[in-house]
Backbone as ProteinMPNN parsed JSONL, in Angstrom:
{"seq_chain_A": "XXXXXXXXXXXXXXXXXXXXXXXXXXXXXXXXXXXXXXXXXXXXXXXXXXXXXXXXXXXXXXXXXXXXXXXXXXXXXXXXXXXXXXXXXXXXXXXXXXXXXXXXXXXXXXXXXXXXXXXXXXXXXXXXXXXXXXXXXXXXXXXXXXXXXXXXXXXXXXXXXXXXXXXXXXXXXXXX", "coords_chain_A": {"N_chain_A": [[-2.887, 22.073, -85.625], [-0.768, 23.321, -86.591], [-0.583, 22.97, -89.267], [-2.137, 24.78, -90.622], [-3.463, 26.523, -93.417], [-2.077, 29.282, -93.762], [-1.482, 31.098, -95.762], [-3.733, 31.19, -97.426], [-5.539, 32.325, -95.697], [-4.365, 34.809, -95.153], [-4.454, 35.927, -97.702], [-7.184, 36.299, -98.25], [-8.184, 37.588, -96.009], [-10.408, 36.958, -94.468], [-12.371, 36.56, -91.784], [-14.341, 34.678, -91.12], [-13.638, 32.504, -92.754], [-11.195, 31.873, -91.662], [-11.939, 30.975, -89.08], [-13.417, 28.802, -89.886], [-11.423, 27.118, -90.999], [-9.879, 26.697, -88.69], [-11.717, 25.35, -87.005], [-12.254, 23.037, -88.543], [-9.666, 21.863, -88.702], [-9.158, 21.453, -85.981], [-11.186, 19.588, -85.399], [-10.428, 17.476, -87.112], [-7.956, 16.906, -85.976], [-8.748, 15.981, -83.454], [-10.295, 13.728, -84.227], [-8.312, 12.238, -85.481], [-6.644, 11.69, -83.309], [-8.331, 10.085, -81.804], [-8.716, 7.73, -83.301], [-6.189, 6.671, -83.387], [-3.431, 4.69, -82.249], [-1.05, 4.104, -79.542], [1.334, 4.345, -80.895], [0.779, 6.187, -82.778], [-0.273, 5.244, -85.143], [-2.721, 4.631, -87.593], [-5.8, 3.185, -86.655], [-7.113, 1.391, -88.669], [-8.872, -0.726, -88.938], [-10.725, -0.353, -86.836], [-11.892, 2.07, -87.604], [-13.044, 1.367, -90.083], [-14.835, -0.673, -89.303], [-16.511, 0.84, -87.659], [-17.653, 2.562, -89.55], [-18.944, 0.649, -91.153], [-20.798, -0.371, -89.307], [-22.35, 1.92, -88.923], [-23.431, 2.176, -91.505], [-24.873, -0.216, -91.618], [-26.756, 0.333, -89.645], [-28.215, 2.392, -90.875], [-29.286, 1.059, -93.144], [-30.776, -1.026, -91.925], [-32.65, 0.525, -90.634], [-34.476, 1.216, -92.555], [-35.96, -1.045, -92.975], [-38.652, -2.465, -91.454], [-41.109, -3.8, -89.154], [-44.301, -2.936, -89.131], [-46.653, -2.483, -86.762], [-49.988, -2.012, -85.422], [-49.746, -0.521, -82.994], [-47.054, -0.164, -82.569], [-43.661, -0.05, -83.84], [-41.451, -2.343, -85.099], [-38.075, -2.845, -85.415], [-34.714, -3.666, -86.462], [-32.65, -1.914, -86.252], [-31.246, -0.935, -83.945], [-29.373, -2.909, -83.419], [-26.683, -2.739, -84.683], [-25.741, -0.539, -83.215], [-25.654, -1.455, -80.588], [-23.811, -3.536, -80.917], [-21.539, -2.052, -81.714], [-21.096, -0.522, -79.382], [-20.62, -2.606, -77.542], [-18.308, -3.797, -78.592], [-16.374, -1.72, -78.915], [-16.723, 0.329, -77.055], [-18.024, 3.318, -75.341], [-17.615, 5.65, -76.94], [-17.467, 4.894, -79.67], [-19.923, 3.579, -79.759], [-21.587, 5.796, -79.359], [-20.929, 7.303, -81.675], [-21.728, 5.561, -83.773], [-24.485, 5.362, -83.247], [-25.303, 8.094, -83.27], [-24.312, 9.292, -85.713], [-25.169, 7.374, -87.555], [-27.984, 7.456, -87.257], [-28.304, 10.09, -87.973], [-27.635, 10.058, -90.711], [-29.702, 8.373, -91.604], [-31.939, 9.984, -90.979], [-31.438, 12.136, -92.698], [-31.665, 10.882, -95.216], [-34.284, 9.96, -95.11], [-36.124, 11.982, -94.149], [-34.97, 14.433, -94.509], [-33.16, 17.414, -93.539], [-34.195, 18.92, -90.674], [-35.487, 21.201, -88.179], [-35.874, 19.721, -85.896], [-34.376, 17.435, -86.112], [-32.233, 16.619, -84.539], [-33.486, 15.734, -82.231], [-34.327, 13.175, -82.846], [-32.037, 11.824, -83.14], [-30.712, 11.69, -80.739], [-31.76, 9.58, -78.933], [-30.682, 7.194, -80.074], [-27.948, 7.67, -79.947], [-27.587, 7.87, -77.168], [-28.268, 5.285, -76.417], [-26.072, 3.872, -77.507], [-24.022, 4.948, -75.928], [-24.771, 4.125, -73.341], [-24.678, 1.289, -73.529], [-22.01, 0.945, -74.364], [-20.561, 2.183, -72.273], [-21.192, 0.596, -70.058], [-20.22, -1.874, -70.921], [-17.503, -1.259, -71.142], [-16.949, -0.688, -68.487], [-17.225, -3.199, -67.366], [-15.055, -4.369, -68.447], [-15.433, -5.413, -71.002], [-16.432, -7.981, -70.754], [-19.154, -9.653, -70.53], [-21.906, -11.449, -69.165], [-24.598, -13.625, -70.299], [-27.05, -12.963, -69.084], [-26.51, -10.382, -68.118], [-26.091, -9.072, -70.536], [-28.614, -9.283, -71.767], [-30.19, -7.844, -69.913], [-28.928, -5.368, -70.158], [-29.517, -4.661, -72.821], [-32.305, -4.489, -72.614], [-32.612, -2.404, -70.717], [-31.311, -0.276, -72.044], [-33.006, -0.093, -74.232], [-35.406, 0.691, -73.026], [-34.666, 3.221, -72.052], [-34.091, 4.493, -74.497], [-36.643, 4.4, -75.643], [-38.063, 6.029, -73.865], [-36.699, 8.466, -74.335], [-37.354, 8.807, -77.039], [-40.104, 9.219, -76.784], [-40.171, 11.631, -75.359], [-38.883, 13.187, -77.279], [-40.8, 13.061, -79.327], [-42.885, 14.458, -78.133], [-41.725, 17.022, -77.809], [-41.264, 17.571, -80.496], [-43.909, 17.735, -81.359], [-44.654, 20.082, -80.089], [-43.007, 21.955, -81.334], [-43.72, 21.784, -84.09], [-46.392, 22.082, -83.89], [-48.539, 20.103, -83.831], [-51.134, 17.837, -82.876], [-50.918, 15.548, -80.183], [-52.045, 12.541, -79.003], [-52.413, 11.763, -75.705], [-52.361, 8.972, -73.84]], "CA_chain_A": [[-3.13, 23.432, -86.104], [0.454, 23.805, -87.218], [-0.69, 22.807, -90.705], [-3.134, 25.692, -91.164], [-3.04, 27.224, -94.637], [-2.064, 30.707, -93.427], [-1.45, 31.906, -96.983], [-5.11, 31.39, -97.878], [-6.203, 33.232, -94.761], [-3.814, 36.144, -95.358], [-4.89, 36.449, -98.998], [-8.588, 36.694, -98.243], [-8.497, 38.368, -94.809], [-11.792, 36.659, -94.13], [-12.405, 35.993, -90.436], [-15.155, 33.464, -91.12], [-12.87, 31.423, -93.36], [-10.172, 31.489, -90.703], [-12.573, 30.155, -88.06], [-13.781, 27.55, -90.538], [-10.217, 26.291, -91.054], [-9.487, 26.31, -87.331], [-12.657, 24.326, -86.53], [-12.037, 21.795, -89.298], [-8.408, 21.237, -88.307], [-9.328, 20.971, -84.604], [-11.98, 18.37, -85.472], [-9.603, 16.421, -87.701], [-6.933, 16.538, -85.0], [-9.411, 15.145, -82.443], [-10.634, 12.445, -84.833], [-7.068, 11.505, -85.717], [-6.145, 11.195, -82.031], [-9.211, 9.027, -81.306], [-8.535, 6.499, -84.045], [-4.783, 6.295, -83.427], [-2.971, 4.003, -81.05], [0.069, 4.767, -78.875], [2.391, 4.604, -81.87], [0.226, 7.17, -83.708], [-0.658, 4.607, -86.397], [-4.177, 4.612, -87.736], [-6.52, 1.94, -86.425], [-7.985, 1.318, -89.832], [-9.922, -1.704, -88.704], [-11.751, 0.274, -85.996], [-12.573, 3.076, -88.418], [-13.861, 0.682, -91.089], [-15.95, -1.324, -88.615], [-17.424, 1.904, -87.225], [-18.393, 2.991, -90.742], [-19.84, -0.438, -91.539], [-21.901, -0.41, -88.352], [-23.23, 3.047, -89.243], [-24.157, 1.831, -92.727], [-25.857, -1.238, -91.253], [-27.841, 1.005, -88.922], [-29.033, 3.111, -91.854], [-30.027, 0.094, -93.966], [-31.769, -1.703, -91.087], [-33.7, 1.48, -90.263], [-35.49, 1.255, -93.607], [-36.752, -2.267, -92.933], [-39.288, -2.6, -90.144], [-42.419, -4.431, -89.067], [-45.215, -1.929, -88.597], [-47.847, -2.977, -86.083], [-50.881, -0.87, -85.137], [-49.351, 0.318, -81.873], [-45.607, 0.0, -82.479], [-42.824, -0.365, -84.99], [-40.346, -3.215, -84.698], [-36.976, -2.91, -86.376], [-33.462, -4.178, -85.922], [-31.605, -0.899, -86.416], [-30.361, -0.769, -82.785], [-28.383, -3.971, -83.33], [-25.312, -2.259, -84.899], [-25.354, 0.374, -82.143], [-25.3, -2.3, -79.451], [-22.562, -4.23, -81.263], [-20.46, -1.062, -81.654], [-20.828, -0.223, -77.979], [-20.04, -3.779, -76.891], [-16.961, -4.09, -79.104], [-15.405, -0.626, -78.882], [-16.927, 1.257, -75.959], [-19.061, 4.349, -75.447], [-17.393, 6.648, -77.999], [-17.893, 4.303, -80.941], [-21.366, 3.394, -79.638], [-22.179, 7.116, -79.609], [-20.75, 7.678, -83.082], [-22.574, 4.716, -84.617], [-25.872, 5.766, -83.031], [-25.557, 9.49, -83.637], [-24.098, 9.533, -87.139], [-26.042, 6.479, -88.313], [-29.345, 7.986, -87.274], [-28.266, 11.34, -88.742], [-27.719, 9.687, -92.134], [-31.059, 7.884, -91.848], [-32.839, 11.14, -90.98], [-31.212, 12.889, -93.937], [-32.197, 10.138, -96.351], [-35.729, 9.751, -94.981], [-36.93, 13.168, -93.905], [-34.234, 15.654, -94.754], [-32.664, 18.118, -92.359], [-35.194, 19.819, -90.116], [-35.078, 21.783, -86.898], [-35.983, 18.735, -84.822], [-33.627, 16.225, -86.468], [-31.39, 16.225, -83.397], [-34.317, 15.008, -81.265], [-34.455, 11.773, -83.248], [-30.694, 11.238, -83.113], [-30.263, 11.543, -79.347], [-31.996, 8.264, -78.324], [-29.748, 6.194, -80.594], [-26.624, 7.976, -79.399], [-27.595, 7.527, -75.742], [-28.228, 3.824, -76.351], [-24.685, 3.472, -77.723], [-23.221, 5.345, -74.764], [-25.129, 3.261, -72.203], [-24.134, -0.054, -73.764], [-20.55, 1.027, -74.398], [-20.019, 2.522, -70.951], [-21.313, -0.576, -69.189], [-19.282, -2.892, -71.407], [-16.153, -0.827, -70.78], [-16.839, -0.828, -67.026], [-17.07, -4.624, -67.099], [-13.891, -4.797, -69.237], [-15.95, -6.082, -72.196], [-16.753, -9.374, -70.439], [-20.509, -9.67, -70.003], [-22.637, -12.703, -69.238], [-25.83, -13.573, -71.086], [-28.088, -12.232, -68.34], [-26.118, -8.962, -68.131], [-26.306, -8.561, -71.887], [-30.062, -9.144, -71.971], [-30.642, -6.707, -69.096], [-28.374, -4.146, -70.747], [-30.305, -4.348, -74.013], [-33.639, -4.074, -72.163], [-32.508, -1.081, -70.083], [-31.014, 0.734, -73.074], [-34.216, 0.054, -75.046], [-36.361, 1.497, -72.262], [-34.185, 4.611, -72.054], [-34.294, 5.02, -75.849], [-38.085, 4.598, -75.813], [-38.409, 7.233, -73.1], [-36.18, 9.631, -75.054], [-38.172, 8.97, -78.244], [-41.38, 9.803, -76.372], [-39.899, 13.044, -75.072], [-38.619, 13.809, -78.577], [-42.065, 13.207, -80.046], [-43.639, 15.54, -77.492], [-41.091, 18.296, -78.182], [-41.53, 17.748, -81.918], [-45.294, 18.198, -81.501], [-44.71, 21.483, -79.678], [-42.331, 22.781, -82.337], [-44.462, 21.776, -85.34], [-47.787, 22.384, -83.531], [-49.536, 19.089, -84.147], [-51.697, 17.261, -81.66], [-50.502, 14.219, -79.791], [-52.976, 11.945, -78.036], [-51.752, 11.168, -74.543], [-53.266, 7.944, -73.321]], "C_chain_A": [[-1.889, 23.968, -86.786], [0.374, 23.725, -88.731], [-1.742, 23.728, -91.318], [-2.613, 26.38, -92.417], [-3.1, 28.738, -94.423], [-2.06, 31.59, -94.666], [-2.862, 32.207, -97.466], [-5.844, 32.371, -96.972], [-5.693, 34.656, -94.976], [-4.295, 36.748, -96.665], [-6.313, 36.995, -98.926], [-8.961, 37.604, -97.084], [-9.956, 38.17, -94.383], [-11.81, 35.924, -92.797], [-13.202, 34.689, -90.411], [-14.399, 32.284, -91.695], [-11.786, 30.946, -92.403], [-10.775, 30.597, -89.619], [-12.998, 28.811, -88.631], [-12.576, 26.608, -90.572], [-9.8, 25.806, -89.663], [-10.399, 25.211, -86.811], [-12.446, 23.0, -87.24], [-10.759, 21.111, -88.843], [-8.456, 20.747, -86.864], [-10.099, 19.658, -84.596], [-11.153, 17.218, -86.037], [-8.512, 15.972, -86.738], [-7.532, 15.659, -83.917], [-9.728, 13.769, -83.016], [-9.38, 11.606, -85.051], [-6.553, 10.934, -84.402], [-7.03, 10.075, -81.486], [-8.936, 7.698, -82.001], [-7.071, 6.081, -84.165], [-4.405, 5.57, -82.149], [-1.756, 4.725, -80.488], [1.195, 5.114, -79.832], [1.953, 5.585, -82.941], [-0.042, 6.565, -85.09], [-2.17, 4.484, -86.426], [-4.747, 3.227, -87.446], [-7.565, 1.81, -87.53], [-9.144, 0.371, -89.599], [-11.052, -1.108, -87.866], [-12.564, 1.277, -86.806], [-13.511, 2.424, -89.427], [-15.055, -0.006, -90.432], [-16.97, -0.309, -88.119], [-18.277, 2.375, -88.405], [-19.366, 1.913, -91.209], [-21.038, -0.544, -90.597], [-22.873, 0.744, -88.584], [-24.065, 2.741, -90.483], [-25.216, 0.766, -92.452], [-27.041, -0.62, -90.519], [-28.778, 1.709, -89.893], [-29.888, 2.133, -92.65], [-31.112, -0.595, -93.14], [-32.9, -0.775, -90.653], [-34.811, 1.532, -91.307], [-36.399, 0.031, -93.6], [-37.331, -2.44, -91.534], [-40.614, -3.33, -90.279], [-43.334, -3.425, -88.392], [-46.475, -2.594, -88.046], [-48.735, -1.78, -85.757], [-50.393, 0.038, -84.009], [-47.845, 0.513, -81.751], [-44.92, -0.385, -83.782], [-41.652, -1.202, -84.487], [-39.291, -3.191, -85.802], [-35.705, -3.366, -85.677], [-32.319, -3.173, -86.067], [-30.754, -0.668, -85.169], [-29.252, -1.815, -82.686], [-26.949, -3.488, -83.606], [-24.821, -1.297, -83.813], [-24.898, -0.424, -80.925], [-23.983, -3.024, -79.716], [-21.378, -3.265, -81.201], [-20.092, -0.704, -80.229], [-20.168, -1.383, -77.257], [-18.601, -4.036, -77.326], [-15.943, -2.996, -78.798], [-15.624, 0.394, -77.78], [-17.901, 2.374, -76.273], [-18.85, 5.348, -76.583], [-17.854, 6.109, -79.345], [-19.391, 4.016, -80.904], [-22.109, 4.695, -79.906], [-22.099, 7.476, -81.083], [-21.646, 6.863, -84.004], [-24.032, 5.141, -84.471], [-26.173, 7.149, -83.559], [-25.437, 9.707, -85.14], [-24.949, 8.619, -88.006], [-27.461, 6.994, -88.378], [-29.408, 9.331, -87.998], [-28.381, 11.041, -90.24], [-29.114, 9.178, -92.483], [-32.053, 9.04, -91.9], [-32.681, 11.964, -92.259], [-31.842, 12.192, -95.132], [-33.716, 10.013, -96.298], [-36.529, 11.039, -94.964], [-36.244, 14.475, -94.259], [-33.806, 16.287, -93.443], [-33.716, 19.117, -91.897], [-34.717, 20.314, -88.76], [-35.122, 20.777, -85.758], [-35.233, 17.436, -85.13], [-32.814, 15.716, -85.291], [-32.191, 15.429, -82.359], [-34.399, 13.522, -81.576], [-33.099, 11.078, -83.284], [-30.239, 10.93, -81.689], [-30.553, 10.162, -78.759], [-31.023, 7.186, -78.788], [-28.347, 6.416, -80.034], [-26.533, 7.585, -77.928], [-27.562, 6.011, -75.556], [-26.79, 3.327, -76.529], [-23.788, 3.797, -76.546], [-23.506, 4.43, -73.576], [-24.496, 1.882, -72.364], [-22.612, -0.036, -73.711], [-19.932, 1.309, -73.047], [-20.095, 1.316, -70.011], [-20.343, -1.669, -69.616], [-17.844, -2.532, -71.033], [-15.92, -0.989, -69.275], [-16.61, -2.281, -66.632], [-15.898, -5.234, -67.881], [-14.287, -5.704, -70.4], [-16.19, -7.578, -71.983], [-18.107, -9.397, -69.745], [-21.099, -11.07, -70.142], [-23.916, -12.526, -70.049], [-26.91, -12.756, -70.385], [-27.78, -10.743, -68.326], [-26.401, -8.342, -69.489], [-27.793, -8.338, -72.161], [-30.608, -7.967, -71.174], [-30.148, -5.378, -69.652], [-29.163, -3.717, -71.978], [-31.701, -3.858, -73.614], [-33.594, -2.668, -71.563], [-32.233, 0.0, -71.124], [-32.221, 0.944, -73.984], [-35.267, 0.897, -74.329], [-35.954, 2.969, -72.232], [-34.396, 5.241, -73.428], [-35.77, 5.275, -76.125], [-38.552, 5.851, -75.076], [-37.929, 8.494, -73.827], [-36.934, 9.866, -76.364], [-39.512, 9.605, -77.92], [-41.224, 11.286, -76.071], [-39.633, 13.8, -76.378], [-39.891, 14.037, -79.375], [-42.899, 14.335, -79.451], [-43.056, 16.91, -77.862], [-41.337, 18.603, -79.649], [-42.956, 18.251, -82.14], [-45.448, 19.658, -81.071], [-44.093, 22.403, -80.728], [-43.178, 22.905, -83.604], [-45.976, 21.946, -85.136], [-48.789, 21.374, -84.102], [-49.962, 18.424, -82.843], [-51.183, 15.844, -81.453], [-51.501, 13.713, -78.754], [-52.183, 11.296, -76.921], [-52.752, 10.225, -73.903], [-53.176, 7.904, -71.82]], "O_chain_A": [[-1.958, 24.975, -87.492], [1.181, 24.349, -89.42], [-2.195, 23.475, -92.435], [-1.448, 26.776, -92.472], [-4.05, 29.395, -94.847], [-2.575, 32.708, -94.633], [-3.162, 33.332, -97.867], [-6.674, 33.153, -97.435], [-6.478, 35.604, -94.982], [-4.523, 37.955, -96.738], [-6.601, 38.049, -99.492], [-9.957, 38.322, -97.165], [-10.635, 39.118, -93.988], [-11.322, 34.798, -92.694], [-12.801, 33.718, -89.77], [-14.505, 31.173, -91.177], [-11.491, 29.753, -92.339], [-10.191, 29.571, -89.271], [-12.947, 27.795, -87.938], [-12.693, 25.436, -90.215], [-9.416, 24.65, -89.487], [-9.917, 24.235, -86.235], [-12.458, 21.948, -86.602], [-10.758, 19.901, -88.619], [-7.853, 19.721, -86.55], [-9.731, 18.723, -83.885], [-11.178, 16.111, -85.499], [-8.177, 14.788, -86.687], [-6.903, 14.688, -83.495], [-9.463, 12.754, -82.373], [-9.393, 10.395, -84.827], [-6.071, 9.801, -84.377], [-6.537, 9.2, -80.775], [-8.926, 6.652, -81.353], [-6.75, 5.213, -84.976], [-4.989, 5.808, -81.092], [-1.456, 5.843, -80.908], [1.932, 6.074, -79.604], [2.675, 5.799, -83.915], [-0.04, 7.28, -86.092], [-2.81, 4.259, -85.398], [-4.233, 2.221, -87.935], [-8.747, 2.089, -87.329], [-10.27, 0.64, -90.018], [-12.224, -1.342, -88.163], [-13.789, 1.32, -86.698], [-14.642, 2.875, -89.608], [-16.17, 0.068, -90.949], [-18.172, -0.574, -88.156], [-19.486, 2.564, -88.265], [-20.485, 2.221, -91.617], [-22.162, -0.779, -91.041], [-24.084, 0.569, -88.456], [-25.266, 3.013, -90.51], [-26.324, 0.833, -92.985], [-28.189, -1.003, -90.744], [-29.999, 1.63, -89.751], [-31.088, 2.354, -92.815], [-32.245, -0.733, -93.6], [-33.995, -1.241, -90.339], [-35.954, 1.854, -90.985], [-37.493, 0.071, -94.163], [-36.594, -2.549, -90.554], [-41.165, -3.458, -91.372], [-43.159, -3.104, -87.217], [-47.255, -3.191, -88.789], [-48.271, -0.641, -85.812], [-50.605, 1.249, -84.064], [-47.398, 1.286, -80.903], [-45.522, -0.963, -84.688], [-40.951, -0.807, -83.556], [-39.579, -3.478, -86.964], [-35.644, -3.437, -84.45], [-31.149, -3.55, -86.01], [-29.612, -0.232, -85.312], [-28.29, -1.622, -81.943], [-26.059, -3.806, -82.817], [-23.626, -1.245, -83.523], [-23.881, -0.106, -80.309], [-23.134, -3.113, -78.829], [-20.32, -3.626, -80.685], [-18.912, -0.592, -79.897], [-19.26, -1.18, -76.45], [-17.77, -4.448, -76.516], [-14.795, -3.286, -78.463], [-14.772, 1.261, -77.585], [-18.529, 2.386, -77.331], [-19.828, 5.848, -77.139], [-18.558, 6.8, -80.081], [-20.07, 4.191, -81.916], [-23.131, 4.705, -80.592], [-23.089, 7.905, -81.675], [-22.258, 7.414, -84.918], [-24.741, 5.267, -85.47], [-27.189, 7.357, -84.223], [-26.349, 10.241, -85.77], [-25.406, 9.028, -89.074], [-28.081, 6.972, -89.441], [-30.439, 9.679, -88.572], [-29.141, 11.7, -90.95], [-29.65, 9.512, -93.54], [-32.919, 9.071, -92.774], [-33.665, 12.432, -92.831], [-32.479, 12.835, -95.966], [-34.366, 9.966, -97.342], [-37.512, 11.169, -95.694], [-36.892, 15.52, -94.302], [-34.067, 15.748, -92.367], [-34.083, 20.037, -92.627], [-33.672, 19.895, -88.261], [-34.456, 20.977, -84.743], [-35.453, 16.432, -84.452], [-32.72, 14.508, -85.075], [-31.644, 14.554, -81.688], [-34.526, 12.701, -80.668], [-33.034, 9.859, -83.444], [-29.461, 10.001, -81.473], [-29.662, 9.597, -78.125], [-30.586, 6.358, -77.989], [-27.648, 5.462, -79.691], [-25.524, 7.034, -77.489], [-26.905, 5.509, -74.643], [-26.34, 2.456, -75.785], [-22.898, 3.02, -76.201], [-22.581, 4.007, -72.882], [-23.855, 1.373, -71.444], [-21.997, -0.9, -73.085], [-18.894, 0.742, -72.705], [-19.158, 1.055, -69.257], [-19.717, -2.315, -68.775], [-17.061, -3.402, -70.652], [-14.834, -1.377, -68.843], [-15.885, -2.564, -65.678], [-15.766, -6.455, -67.966], [-13.569, -6.644, -70.739], [-16.153, -8.354, -72.938], [-18.203, -9.191, -68.535], [-20.827, -11.781, -71.11], [-24.269, -11.412, -70.435], [-27.599, -11.954, -71.015], [-28.682, -9.924, -68.501], [-26.892, -7.217, -69.577], [-28.176, -7.314, -72.724], [-31.399, -7.178, -71.693], [-30.868, -4.379, -69.621], [-29.443, -2.531, -72.152], [-32.22, -2.915, -74.211], [-34.446, -1.835, -71.871], [-32.847, 1.067, -71.094], [-32.438, 2.058, -74.463], [-35.938, 1.72, -74.95], [-36.796, 3.856, -72.371], [-34.828, 6.39, -73.523], [-36.115, 6.264, -76.772], [-39.342, 6.634, -75.604], [-38.666, 9.476, -73.922], [-37.131, 11.016, -76.757], [-40.01, 10.433, -78.682], [-42.051, 12.1, -76.482], [-40.107, 14.922, -76.556], [-40.051, 15.071, -80.022], [-43.546, 15.084, -80.183], [-43.795, 17.84, -78.188], [-41.59, 19.751, -80.015], [-43.189, 19.095, -83.005], [-46.273, 20.387, -81.623], [-44.598, 23.497, -80.979], [-43.34, 24.003, -84.135], [-46.741, 21.953, -86.101], [-49.757, 21.746, -84.766], [-49.241, 18.451, -81.845], [-51.036, 15.061, -82.391], [-51.765, 14.381, -77.754], [-51.381, 10.393, -77.157], [-53.838, 10.626, -73.483], [-53.86, 7.104, -71.181]]}, "name": "protein", "num_of_chains": 1, "seq": "XXXXXXXXXXXXXXXXXXXXXXXXXXXXXXXXXXXXXXXXXXXXXXXXXXXXXXXXXXXXXXXXXXXXXXXXXXXXXXXXXXXXXXXXXXXXXXXXXXXXXXXXXXXXXXXXXXXXXXXXXXXXXXXXXXXXXXXXXXXXXXXXXXXXXXXXXXXXXXXXXXXXXXXXXXXXXXXX"}
């Protein structure tokens, strides 16, 4: 915050602009501290891989196999990889921001966009938290169970999101 442009704030005397600058600089300070190591040097590789995983999530979201009762796609793969490699924070970021970009490109920004971002973010947190707890050394069986459990949780959250979306937009949902 020491780098705030106080001259611009004093010139305009606009409270909203001041809060805007404070929020932006606080966010940038947090992001800078997350992607920096102990020597305060940027972990460029982590940042680039996180961005690539988000881009992969967006691209894979557009390609799917549509069956009569379900949709099969491989968009969770980058979220799982991000969580396994870097932990829950990067898993969250890849899931949350990747699905946000996909929602923007596919449907635009609506009042229920957040409902469709939460399942992907939670999947990244679950995978990343478990991988971090196991010190990033998982066996094949653990990995398969982790993917199955995170998929079930994401499916449950998608179902809840669909129900809330139906209440907000007032369309009927057939409950079997």
